[in-house]
C-alpha positions, 0 to 999 in steps of 0.5 A: 724131304731132307728131314725124312731122309735124315730120320731114315739115316738115324733109324738105319744107324740105330737098327744097325749099330753095335754099341749095344747088344741086340738083346739090350736094344729090345730089353730097353723097350720093355724096361721103359714100358714096364716103368711107364705102366708102374708110373701110371698105376702110382701117379696117374695118366697125366703125370705119366704123359708129362714124364714121357713127353719130357723124357723123350724130349730130353733124350731127343736132345741128347741124341741130336747132341751125339749126332752133331758132335760125332758127325753123324756117328763117324767120329769119336766123341766123349764116350762114343768110340768109332773105329775103322774095320775093313775100310769101313767106319763103325761105332764101337761103343758108348759108355758112362756119359751117355748112360748117365745122361739117360738117367739124368733125363729120367730124374729131370722128367720125374721131377718135372712130372711131379711138380707140374701136375 
């Protein structure tokens, strides 16, 4: 039950945060799906599944790192900025380190998917 509550907590945060514009939250899904479709076309199903599994795992680790270091998104850490507005703590921005880590995750996933299968 506790794990389910923690997942719900994260989903509520992801849905409500303002560190990324709403249009980008939607666009990144289309970017990932488009990339996966192209990857599947060029390299096949197995390499695509491996890429996706590795990328999601590394992204999960990055998410958990930010969750831990920001004390569930309530404290600033690295490029994650938290501010107090109207007596409420809100995440304000995320920056270069996070996006660099996502690109790094994609590169690692790409390399692993090409080497393994």
